[in-house]
BAVO-344447 format. One record per residue: x, y, z of N, C-alpha, C, CB in turn; residue in three letters. Coordinates in steps of 0.2 Angstrom, whole numbers. Glycine has a CB too. Layout:
BEGIN
+-------+-------+-------+-------+-------+-------+-------+-------+-------+-------+-------+-------+------+
|  n_c1 |  n_c2 |  n_c3 | ca_c1 | ca_c2 | ca_c3 |  c_c1 |  c_c2 |  c_c3 | cb_c1 | cb_c2 | cb_c3 | zaza |
+-------+-------+-------+-------+-------+-------+-------+-------+-------+-------+-------+-------+------+
|     X |     Y |     Z |     X |     Y |     Z |     X |     Y |     Z |     X |     Y |     Z |  ala |
...
+-------+-------+-------+-------+-------+-------+-------+-------+-------+-------+-------+-------+------+
END
This chain:
BEGIN
+-------+-------+-------+-------+-------+-------+-------+-------+-------+-------+-------+-------+------+
|  n_c1 |  n_c2 |  n_c3 | ca_c1 | ca_c2 | ca_c3 |  c_c1 |  c_c2 |  c_c3 | cb_c1 | cb_c2 | cb_c3 | zaza |
+-------+-------+-------+-------+-------+-------+-------+-------+-------+-------+-------+-------+------+
|    89 |    12 |   -93 |    87 |    15 |   -87 |    92 |    12 |   -82 |    80 |    13 |   -85 |  met |
|    94 |     6 |   -82 |    99 |     3 |   -77 |    95 |     0 |   -72 |   103 |     9 |   -74 |  gly |
|    99 |    -6 |   -69 |    95 |   -10 |   -64 |    95 |    -6 |   -58 |    99 |   -16 |   -63 |  val |
|   100 |    -3 |   -56 |    99 |     1 |   -49 |    94 |     6 |   -49 |   106 |     4 |   -47 |  thr |
|    93 |    10 |   -55 |    88 |    15 |   -55 |    81 |    12 |   -55 |    89 |    19 |   -61 |  arg |
|    81 |     6 |   -59 |    74 |     3 |   -59 |    72 |     0 |   -52 |    75 |    -3 |   -64 |  ala |
|    77 |    -2 |   -48 |    75 |    -4 |   -41 |    73 |     1 |   -37 |    81 |    -8 |   -38 |  ile |
|    77 |     7 |   -37 |    75 |    13 |   -33 |    68 |    16 |   -35 |    81 |    18 |   -34 |  val |
|    68 |    17 |   -42 |    61 |    19 |   -44 |    55 |    15 |   -43 |    62 |    21 |   -52 |  ala |
|    56 |     8 |   -44 |    51 |     4 |   -42 |    49 |     4 |   -35 |    53 |    -3 |   -44 |  gly |
|    54 |     4 |   -30 |    53 |     4 |   -23 |    49 |    11 |   -21 |    60 |     4 |   -19 |  ser |
|    51 |    16 |   -24 |    48 |    23 |   -22 |    41 |    23 |   -25 |    52 |    29 |   -25 |  val |
|    40 |    21 |   -31 |    33 |    21 |   -33 |    29 |    16 |   -30 |    33 |    20 |   -41 |  leu |
|    32 |    10 |   -28 |    28 |     5 |   -24 |    25 |     8 |   -17 |    32 |    -1 |   -22 |  gly |
|    30 |    12 |   -14 |    28 |    16 |    -8 |    22 |    21 |    -9 |    34 |    19 |    -4 |  leu |
|    23 |    25 |   -15 |    18 |    30 |   -16 |    12 |    27 |   -18 |    21 |    34 |   -22 |  val |
|    12 |    21 |   -22 |     6 |    18 |   -24 |     2 |    15 |   -18 |     7 |    12 |   -29 |  gly |
|     6 |    13 |   -12 |     2 |    10 |    -6 |     0 |    16 |    -2 |     7 |     6 |    -3 |  ala |
|     1 |    22 |    -3 |    -1 |    28 |     1 |    -8 |    29 |     2 |     3 |    34 |    -1 |  phe |
|   -12 |    29 |    -4 |   -19 |    31 |    -3 |   -23 |    26 |     1 |   -22 |    32 |   -10 |  pro |
|   -23 |    20 |     0 |   -27 |    15 |     4 |   -24 |    14 |    11 |   -27 |     8 |     1 |  pro |
|   -17 |    15 |    12 |   -14 |    15 |    18 |   -16 |    21 |    23 |    -6 |    14 |    18 |  ala |
|   -17 |    26 |    20 |   -19 |    32 |    24 |   -26 |    31 |    26 |   -19 |    39 |    19 |  leu |
|   -31 |    28 |    22 |   -37 |    27 |    24 |   -38 |    21 |    30 |   -42 |    25 |    18 |  leu |
|   -33 |    17 |    29 |   -33 |    11 |    34 |   -30 |    14 |    41 |   -28 |     6 |    31 |  phe |
|   -26 |    19 |    41 |   -24 |    22 |    47 |   -29 |    26 |    50 |   -18 |    27 |    45 |  glu |
|   -33 |    29 |    46 |   -39 |    33 |    49 |   -44 |    28 |    52 |   -43 |    37 |    43 |  leu |
|   -45 |    22 |    49 |   -50 |    17 |    51 |   -47 |    14 |    58 |   -51 |    12 |    46 |  ala |
|   -40 |    13 |    58 |   -37 |    11 |    65 |   -38 |    16 |    70 |   -30 |     9 |    64 |  leu |
|   -38 |    22 |    69 |   -39 |    27 |    74 |   -46 |    27 |    77 |   -37 |    34 |    72 |  arg |
|   -51 |    25 |    73 |   -58 |    25 |    75 |   -60 |    32 |    77 |   -59 |    20 |    81 |  lys |
|   -57 |    38 |    75 |   -59 |    44 |    77 |   -65 |    46 |    73 |   -54 |    49 |    76 |  ser |
|   -66 |    44 |    67 |   -72 |    45 |    62 |   -72 |    39 |    58 |   -71 |    52 |    59 |  arg |
|   -78 |    38 |    55 |   -79 |    32 |    51 |   -76 |    33 |    44 |   -86 |    30 |    50 |  pro |
|   -73 |    28 |    41 |   -71 |    28 |    34 |   -76 |    25 |    30 |   -63 |    25 |    34 |  val |
|   -78 |    28 |    25 |   -83 |    25 |    20 |   -80 |    21 |    15 |   -87 |    31 |    17 |  his |
|   -84 |    16 |    13 |   -82 |    11 |     8 |   -80 |    14 |     2 |   -88 |     6 |     7 |  val |
|   -84 |    19 |     0 |   -83 |    23 |    -7 |   -76 |    26 |    -7 |   -88 |    28 |    -8 |  ala |
|   -74 |    29 |    -1 |   -67 |    31 |    -1 |   -62 |    26 |    -1 |   -66 |    35 |     6 |  ala |
|   -63 |    20 |     2 |   -59 |    15 |     1 |   -58 |    12 |    -6 |   -61 |     9 |     5 |  gly |
|   -64 |    12 |   -10 |   -63 |    10 |   -17 |   -60 |    15 |   -21 |   -71 |     9 |   -19 |  leu |
|   -61 |    21 |   -20 |   -57 |    26 |   -23 |   -50 |    26 |   -22 |   -60 |    34 |   -22 |  val |
|   -48 |    25 |   -16 |   -41 |    24 |   -14 |   -38 |    18 |   -18 |   -40 |    23 |    -7 |  gly |
|   -41 |    13 |   -18 |   -39 |     7 |   -22 |   -38 |     8 |   -29 |   -43 |     1 |   -20 |  ile |
|   -43 |    11 |   -32 |   -43 |    13 |   -39 |   -37 |    18 |   -41 |   -49 |    16 |   -42 |  met |
|   -36 |    23 |   -36 |   -30 |    27 |   -37 |   -23 |    23 |   -37 |   -30 |    33 |   -32 |  val |
|   -23 |    19 |   -32 |   -17 |    15 |   -31 |   -16 |    11 |   -37 |   -17 |    11 |   -25 |  ser |
|   -21 |     7 |   -39 |   -20 |     3 |   -45 |   -18 |     7 |   -51 |   -27 |    -1 |   -46 |  phe |
|   -21 |    13 |   -53 |   -20 |    17 |   -58 |   -12 |    19 |   -58 |   -24 |    23 |   -59 |  ala |
|   -10 |    21 |   -52 |    -3 |    24 |   -52 |     2 |    18 |   -53 |    -2 |    27 |   -45 |  leu |
|     1 |    12 |   -50 |     5 |     7 |   -51 |     5 |     4 |   -58 |     4 |     1 |   -46 |  leu |
|     0 |     3 |   -61 |    -1 |     1 |   -68 |     2 |     6 |   -72 |    -8 |    -1 |   -69 |  thr |
|     0 |    12 |   -71 |     3 |    18 |   -76 |    11 |    18 |   -76 |     0 |    24 |   -74 |  gly |
|    14 |    17 |   -70 |    21 |    17 |   -69 |    24 |    11 |   -73 |    23 |    17 |   -62 |  ala |
|    21 |     5 |   -72 |    23 |    -1 |   -76 |    23 |     0 |   -84 |    19 |    -7 |   -74 |  leu |
|    17 |     4 |   -86 |    17 |     5 |   -93 |    22 |    10 |   -95 |    10 |     8 |   -95 |  ile |
|    23 |    15 |   -91 |    29 |    20 |   -93 |    35 |    16 |   -94 |    29 |    26 |   -88 |  val |
|    37 |    12 |   -89 |    43 |     9 |   -89 |    44 |     4 |   -95 |    45 |     5 |   -83 |  val |
|    38 |     1 |   -96 |    38 |    -4 |  -102 |    39 |     0 |  -109 |    31 |    -8 |  -102 |  trp |
|    36 |     6 |  -109 |    37 |    10 |  -115 |    44 |    13 |  -116 |    32 |    15 |  -116 |  leu |
|    47 |    15 |  -110 |    54 |    18 |  -110 |    60 |    13 |  -110 |    54 |    23 |  -104 |  ala |
|    59 |     8 |  -106 |    65 |     3 |  -105 |    62 |    -4 |  -104 |    69 |     6 |   -99 |  ala |
|    61 |    -7 |  -109 |    58 |   -14 |  -109 |    62 |   -19 |  -105 |    56 |   -16 |  -115 |  arg |
|    69 |   -18 |  -105 |    73 |   -23 |  -102 |    73 |   -22 |   -94 |    80 |   -21 |  -104 |  gly |
|    70 |   -17 |   -92 |    70 |   -16 |   -84 |    63 |   -17 |   -81 |    73 |    -9 |   -83 |  asp |
|    58 |   -19 |   -85 |    51 |   -20 |   -83 |    51 |   -25 |   -77 |    47 |   -22 |   -88 |  val |
|    54 |   -30 |   -78 |    54 |   -36 |   -73 |    57 |   -33 |   -66 |    57 |   -42 |   -75 |  leu |
|    63 |   -30 |   -66 |    66 |   -28 |   -60 |    62 |   -22 |   -57 |    73 |   -25 |   -62 |  val |
|    60 |   -18 |   -61 |    55 |   -12 |   -59 |    49 |   -15 |   -55 |    54 |    -7 |   -64 |  phe |
|    46 |   -19 |   -59 |    39 |   -22 |   -56 |    40 |   -26 |   -50 |    36 |   -27 |   -61 |  gly |
|    46 |   -30 |   -49 |    47 |   -34 |   -43 |    49 |   -29 |   -37 |    53 |   -38 |   -44 |  cys |
|    52 |   -24 |   -39 |    54 |   -19 |   -33 |    47 |   -15 |   -31 |    59 |   -14 |   -36 |  ala |
|    43 |   -13 |   -36 |    37 |   -10 |   -35 |    32 |   -14 |   -31 |    33 |    -8 |   -41 |  glu |
|    32 |   -21 |   -33 |    27 |   -25 |   -29 |    30 |   -27 |   -22 |    27 |   -32 |   -33 |  ala |
|    37 |   -28 |   -21 |    40 |   -29 |   -15 |    39 |   -23 |   -10 |    47 |   -30 |   -16 |  ala |
|    40 |   -17 |   -12 |    39 |   -11 |    -7 |    31 |   -10 |    -6 |    42 |    -5 |   -10 |  ser |
|    27 |   -12 |   -11 |    20 |   -11 |    -9 |    18 |   -16 |    -4 |    16 |   -12 |   -16 |  phe |
|    20 |   -23 |    -5 |    18 |   -28 |     0 |    22 |   -27 |     7 |    20 |   -35 |    -3 |  leu |
|    27 |   -24 |     7 |    31 |   -22 |    13 |    26 |   -17 |    17 |    38 |   -19 |    12 |  leu |
|    24 |   -12 |    14 |    19 |    -7 |    17 |    13 |   -11 |    20 |    17 |    -2 |    12 |  val |
|    10 |   -16 |    16 |     4 |   -19 |    19 |     6 |   -24 |    24 |     1 |   -22 |    13 |  trp |
|    12 |   -27 |    24 |    14 |   -32 |    30 |    14 |   -28 |    36 |    21 |   -35 |    28 |  ala |
|    17 |   -22 |    36 |    17 |   -17 |    42 |    10 |   -16 |    44 |    22 |   -11 |    40 |  val |
|     6 |   -14 |    39 |    -1 |   -12 |    41 |    -5 |   -18 |    44 |    -5 |    -9 |    35 |  glu |
|    -3 |   -24 |    41 |    -7 |   -30 |    44 |    -4 |   -31 |    51 |    -5 |   -36 |    40 |  ala |
|     2 |   -30 |    52 |     5 |   -31 |    59 |     2 |   -26 |    64 |    12 |   -31 |    59 |  trp |
|     1 |   -20 |    62 |    -2 |   -15 |    66 |    -9 |   -17 |    68 |    -1 |    -8 |    63 |  arg |
|   -13 |   -19 |    63 |   -20 |   -21 |    64 |   -21 |   -27 |    68 |   -23 |   -22 |    57 |  ala |
|   -16 |   -32 |    68 |   -16 |   -37 |    72 |   -15 |   -35 |    79 |   -11 |   -43 |    70 |  trp |
|   -10 |   -31 |    80 |    -9 |   -28 |    87 |   -15 |   -25 |    90 |    -3 |   -24 |    87 |  arg |
|   -18 |   -21 |    86 |   -24 |   -17 |    88 |   -30 |   -21 |    90 |   -26 |   -12 |    83 |  asp |
|   -31 |   -26 |    86 |   -36 |   -31 |    87 |   -35 |   -35 |    93 |   -37 |   -36 |    81 |  ala |
|   -29 |   -37 |    95 |   -28 |   -41 |   101 |   -26 |   -37 |   107 |   -22 |   -46 |    99 |  asn |
|   -26 |   -30 |   107 |   -24 |   -26 |   112 |   -30 |   -27 |   118 |   -24 |   -19 |   110 |  ala |
|   -28 |   -27 |   124 |   -33 |   -28 |   129 |   -37 |   -21 |   129 |   -29 |   -28 |   136 |  pro |
|   -43 |   -23 |   130 |   -48 |   -17 |   131 |   -50 |   -15 |   138 |   -55 |   -19 |   127 |  arg |
|   -52 |    -9 |   140 |   -53 |    -7 |   147 |   -58 |   -12 |   150 |   -55 |     0 |   147 |  pro |
|   -63 |   -14 |   147 |   -68 |   -19 |   150 |   -65 |   -26 |   151 |   -74 |   -19 |   146 |  ser |
|   -60 |   -27 |   148 |   -57 |   -34 |   149 |   -59 |   -39 |   143 |   -59 |   -37 |   156 |  gly |
|   -64 |   -36 |   139 |   -66 |   -40 |   134 |   -64 |   -37 |   127 |   -74 |   -41 |   134 |  arg |
|   -64 |   -42 |   122 |   -63 |   -39 |   115 |   -69 |   -36 |   113 |   -61 |   -45 |   111 |  lys |
|   -68 |   -31 |   109 |   -74 |   -27 |   106 |   -78 |   -32 |   101 |   -71 |   -21 |   102 |  glu |
|   -84 |   -31 |   102 |   -89 |   -36 |    98 |   -92 |   -31 |    93 |   -95 |   -38 |   103 |  glu |
|   -93 |   -35 |    87 |   -96 |   -31 |    81 |  -103 |   -31 |    82 |   -94 |   -35 |    75 |  trp |
+-------+-------+-------+-------+-------+-------+-------+-------+-------+-------+-------+-------+------+
END
């Protein structure tokens, strides 16, 4: 497979694997309509299946590149969630019109 291809493929599949739960997270940040827990669990299961399936395919096809592919996949996945965490932190600490933080 090659190291460069493994890094690119791992990075792309890490981004694709982060997409389902990140989409639901964005909907929850907008607060336009509620996001159900069941949808979140399905998103996490889809993400897990996609990322694990990709690792298994690379393990079967090119065992020498599994570590590089997996590291690239995990790094891009965690990068997406670092950005989402930053956005959530900004949203949680944004000033509210009433001057108070939103209470649960």
